[in-house]
C-alpha positions as CSV (number, residue, x, y, z in Angstrom):
1,M,76.8,108.0,83.5
2,S,77.3,105.4,86.2
3,G,81.0,106.1,86.3
4,E,80.6,109.9,86.5
5,P,81.4,111.2,90.0
6,D,78.7,113.4,91.6
7,A,79.3,116.9,93.0
8,L,79.4,115.7,96.6
9,A,82.0,113.1,95.8
10,V,84.2,115.5,94.0
11,V,84.0,118.3,96.5
12,N,84.7,115.9,99.4
13,Q,87.8,114.6,97.6
14,L,89.1,118.1,97.1
15,R,88.3,118.9,100.7
16,D,90.3,115.9,101.9
17,L,93.2,116.8,99.7
18,A,93.2,120.4,100.8
19,A,93.4,119.3,104.4
20,D,97.0,118.1,103.7
21,P,99.3,121.2,103.8
22,L,101.5,119.6,101.1
23,N,98.6,119.6,98.6
24,R,97.4,123.1,98.9
25,R,99.6,124.9,96.5
26,A,99.1,122.3,93.8
27,I,95.3,122.6,94.1
28,V,95.3,126.4,93.8
29,E,97.8,126.3,90.9
30,D,95.7,123.7,89.0
31,Q,93.6,125.2,86.3
32,G,89.9,124.6,87.1
33,C,89.9,123.3,90.7
34,L,89.8,126.7,92.4
35,S,87.2,128.1,90.0
36,G,85.2,124.9,90.4
37,L,85.1,125.2,94.2
38,I,83.7,128.7,93.8
39,L,80.9,127.3,91.6
40,F,80.1,124.9,94.4
41,F,79.3,127.9,96.7
42,D,76.0,128.2,94.8
43,H,75.1,124.5,94.7
44,P,71.6,123.6,95.9
45,N,72.9,121.0,98.3
46,P,74.0,122.7,101.5
47,Q,76.4,120.0,102.3
48,V,78.2,120.5,99.0
49,V,78.4,124.3,99.8
50,Y,79.8,123.7,103.3
51,S,82.4,121.1,102.0
52,A,83.6,123.5,99.3
53,L,84.0,126.3,101.8
54,L,85.9,124.0,104.1
55,A,88.2,123.1,101.2
56,V,88.8,126.8,100.5
57,R,89.4,127.5,104.2
58,Y,92.2,124.9,104.1
59,L,93.7,126.4,101.0
60,A,93.7,129.8,102.6
61,E,95.9,128.6,105.4
62,C,98.8,128.6,102.9
63,R,99.8,132.3,102.8
64,S,101.3,132.0,99.3
65,N,97.9,131.0,98.0
66,R,95.9,134.0,99.3
67,E,96.7,136.5,96.6
68,K,95.8,134.2,93.8
69,M,92.6,133.1,95.7
70,T,91.6,136.7,96.3
71,D,92.1,137.6,92.6
72,E,90.2,134.5,91.4
73,L,87.1,135.6,89.5
74,G,84.0,135.4,91.6
75,M,85.7,134.4,94.9
76,M,85.0,137.4,97.1
77,L,81.6,138.1,95.6
78,S,80.5,134.4,96.0
79,L,81.7,134.4,99.6
80,Q,79.6,137.5,100.2
81,N,76.6,135.9,98.6
82,V,76.9,132.9,100.9
83,M,77.0,135.2,104.0
84,Q,74.0,137.2,102.8
85,K,71.9,134.2,101.6
86,G,68.9,133.8,103.9
87,T,68.8,130.0,103.5
88,S,72.5,129.4,104.4
89,P,72.9,127.6,107.8
90,G,74.6,129.7,110.5
91,E,77.8,127.6,110.5
92,T,78.1,128.0,106.8
93,K,77.8,131.8,107.0
94,L,80.4,132.0,109.8
95,L,82.8,129.9,107.8
96,A,82.3,132.0,104.7
97,S,82.9,135.2,106.7
98,E,86.0,133.8,108.2
99,I,87.4,133.0,104.7
100,Y,86.4,136.4,103.4
101,E,88.2,138.1,106.3
102,I,91.4,136.1,105.7
103,L,91.5,136.8,102.0
104,Q,90.5,140.5,102.4
105,N,93.2,141.1,105.0
106,S,95.9,139.5,102.8
107,S,95.4,141.9,100.0
108,S,95.0,145.2,101.9
109,A,97.2,147.7,103.7
110,E,97.1,147.6,107.5
111,A,94.4,150.3,107.8
112,E,92.3,148.5,105.2
113,Q,92.8,145.2,107.0
114,A,91.3,146.6,110.2
115,E,88.3,148.0,108.3
116,A,87.7,144.7,106.4
117,A,87.9,142.7,109.6
118,A,85.4,144.9,111.3
119,S,83.1,144.7,108.3
120,C,83.2,140.9,108.2
121,R,82.6,140.7,111.9
122,K,79.6,143.0,111.6
123,K,78.2,140.8,108.8
124,A,78.6,137.7,111.0
125,Q,76.9,139.4,113.9
126,F,74.0,140.6,111.7
127,F,73.2,137.2,110.3
128,M,74.1,135.0,113.3
129,G,73.4,137.2,116.4
130,S,75.6,138.6,119.1
131,T,76.3,135.2,120.6
132,N,78.2,134.1,117.6
133,K,80.7,137.0,117.2
134,R,83.7,134.7,116.9
135,A,84.7,131.1,116.6
136,K,87.1,129.3,118.8
137,T,89.4,126.3,118.5
138,V,89.4,123.3,120.8
139,V,92.0,120.6,120.7
140,L,90.9,117.1,121.7
141,Q,93.1,114.2,122.7
142,I,91.0,111.2,122.0
143,D,91.7,107.9,123.7
144,G,90.6,105.1,121.4
145,L,91.0,107.0,118.1
146,D,92.9,104.0,116.5
147,D,91.6,103.6,113.0
148,S,89.3,104.9,110.2
149,A,86.3,103.2,111.7
150,R,86.7,105.1,115.0
151,R,87.4,108.3,113.1
152,S,84.1,107.8,111.3
153,L,82.3,107.4,114.7
154,C,83.9,110.7,115.8
155,E,82.9,112.5,112.6
156,E,79.3,111.3,113.0
157,A,79.2,112.4,116.7
158,L,80.7,115.9,116.0
159,L,78.5,116.5,113.0
160,K,75.4,116.2,115.1
161,I,76.5,119.0,117.4
162,K,74.9,122.4,116.5
163,G,77.7,124.9,116.6
164,V,80.6,122.8,115.3
165,I,82.1,124.6,112.3
166,S,84.9,122.3,111.2
167,F,87.3,119.7,112.4
168,T,90.6,118.2,111.4
169,F,91.9,114.8,112.6
170,Q,95.6,114.2,113.4
171,M,95.5,110.4,113.5
172,A,99.2,109.9,114.3
173,V,98.8,111.6,117.7
174,K,95.1,110.7,118.2
175,R,93.9,114.3,118.1
176,C,91.1,116.3,116.6
177,V,91.2,120.1,116.2
178,V,87.7,121.4,116.2
179,R,86.4,124.9,115.3
180,I,83.3,125.8,117.2
181,R,81.1,128.8,117.8
182,S,82.1,130.9,120.8
183,D,78.9,130.1,122.7
184,L,79.4,126.3,122.5
185,K,81.0,124.7,125.5
186,A,84.0,122.4,124.9
187,E,82.3,119.9,127.3
188,A,79.7,119.3,124.6
189,L,82.4,117.8,122.4
190,G,83.6,115.5,125.2
191,T,80.0,114.3,125.7
192,A,79.6,113.6,122.0
193,I,82.8,111.6,121.8
194,A,81.9,109.7,125.0
195,S,78.5,108.8,123.4
196,T,80.3,106.6,120.9
197,K,81.0,104.2,123.8
198,F,84.4,103.4,122.4
199,M,86.3,106.6,122.9
200,K,87.0,109.3,125.5
201,A,88.2,112.8,124.9
202,Q,90.4,115.2,126.9
203,Q,90.9,118.9,126.1
204,V,94.5,119.9,125.4
205,V,95.4,123.4,126.7
206,K,98.6,125.4,127.2
207,G,100.0,125.7,130.7
208,E,101.6,128.9,132.1
209,D,105.0,127.6,131.1
210,G,103.8,126.8,127.5
211,S,103.6,123.1,128.0
212,E,100.5,121.1,127.0
213,I,98.1,119.9,129.6
214,A,95.3,117.3,128.9
215,I,92.2,118.1,131.0
216,P,89.6,115.3,131.3
217,F,85.9,116.2,130.8
218,Q,83.6,115.4,133.7
219,E,81.9,112.1,133.0
220,D,78.7,113.3,134.7
221,S,78.6,116.6,132.9
222,D,75.1,118.1,132.6
223,V,75.9,120.1,129.5
224,V,73.0,120.0,127.0
225,V,74.2,119.2,123.5
226,E,72.0,120.9,120.9
227,Q,72.0,118.7,117.8
228,N,71.7,119.3,114.1
229,I,68.8,117.6,112.6
230,N,68.1,116.4,109.1
231,L,71.7,116.2,108.1
232,P,72.4,115.0,104.5
233,D,73.8,111.5,104.3
234,Y,77.6,111.4,104.0
235,L,79.3,109.1,101.5
236,P,80.5,105.8,102.9
237,E,84.2,105.5,103.2
238,D,84.5,102.6,100.8
239,E,82.7,104.6,98.0
240,S,84.7,107.8,98.5
241,P,87.2,108.7,95.7
242,S,89.7,109.5,98.5
243,Q,90.3,105.7,98.7
244,E,91.7,105.7,95.2
245,Q,95.2,106.6,96.5
246,H,96.8,106.2,93.1
247,K,94.8,109.1,91.8
248,A,95.3,111.4,94.8
249,V,98.0,114.1,95.4
250,T,100.4,112.3,97.7
251,R,103.4,113.2,99.9
252,L,105.6,110.8,98.0
253,G,105.4,109.0,94.7
254,S,104.2,110.1,91.3
255,V,103.2,113.7,91.0
256,Q,101.6,112.9,87.6
257,D,99.0,110.7,89.4
258,G,97.9,113.7,91.6
259,V,97.7,116.0,88.6
260,S,95.7,113.3,86.8
261,W,93.1,113.3,89.5
262,L,92.9,117.1,89.7
263,S,92.5,117.2,86.0
264,T,89.6,114.8,86.2
265,A,88.0,116.9,88.9
266,A,88.5,120.1,86.9
267,N,86.9,118.5,83.9
268,F,83.9,117.5,86.0
269,L,83.6,121.0,87.4
270,S,83.7,122.6,84.0
271,R,80.9,120.3,82.8
272,S,78.9,121.1,85.9
273,F,78.6,124.8,85.6
274,Y,74.8,124.5,85.8
275,W,73.0,122.2,88.2
């Protein structure tokens, strides 16, 4: 039993793999992984549910995946259940409604797309209030984002902010793309990054000519950062299955190794139908 991966470890590994665009089709085509992620939507640990939703959100970014994802047994119903569940955190409901809208629109005619989008937005408004009608994306250029240790500091800082939905790091260019609620100010992200004492963030925006402009956040900003409390503990990096690179889906190298890990995950998911 000691060698058996737990639900959080497995779903976090799938989330990390799904973050890479080159892995998304393989995960959806693998028998067991997509259906397993759907099962995680009903897991009692809210962190497992959120991580599974984030993995599915990444997978839905690949247009060729959307039809199969929409047709997957239980996908749409499970997303609706998350949106309607009274105990689901606000960010979790918003992420579920966003995925639902993407998949619904991909399988409908134009008229049906508009109706589905309006329906999903109404659901998000009903459960989250008028201040959270939409999410927005903020691109951060982070000075000092040099290694995995600094990345972990950023993750911890961003996870504490109430209103952060998801984030993706682009380590090669020292950037972080953050999805936040529309009522959350971007300055709150800059304040959180600055609180690490090792890094400083700038917001990347498009200029009138289409070029990128990095705008520094005010160091003496008086923006109040509302924090999440009682967050579940995240797995340490050195214990995460993502470090076992010989078992992960990789850009180069043996495809069989990637399939082997996905099969292992699928077997775990099939054995974990009940929690």
